C-alpha positions, 0 to 999 in steps of 0.5 A: 450434656445429656446422653441417650444410651439407646444407640449404644445399647442397640449397637451392643445387642445387635453385634452380640446377636449377629455374632451368636447367629453367625457362630451357631451350629446347624442341626446337621453340621458336617464337613461341607458346612465347614467349607461353606462357612469358610467360603462365606467368610471369605466372600463377606471379607472381600465385599466388606473390603471393597465397600471400605475402599469405595467409601474411603474414595468417595465419601468425606466428613460425616458421610464417611462416619456413616460408612464406618458405622455400617462397617461395624455390622457388615461383616457378620451380616454379609456372612450370615446372608452369604452362608444361608444362600450357599447352604440353600444352594447346597441343599437344593443341589443335593436334593436334585442329585437324589431325585435324579439318582432315583430315576436312573435305576 
């Protein structure tokens, strides 16, 4: 039986890449970023757990295998997306606070 290694290589490099992106530091790392990281990780874990429960309840056979395959990438991908959204909202609110504080003088 001939095997094509491209799927395995893609999976390995994708997991390594997502992990490096998820664990990379911001240019200005502070305590608030650490709090946002923890919040993002918690949300990613909860969403992933709900996804697994849903998949286990409603998918069987080969479809369930696809759900498990998606599960390999979902936690780091969800973490990255949620962290970036939280970071964007945090920066936006800080900028808004600075602008409103400037006009109060």
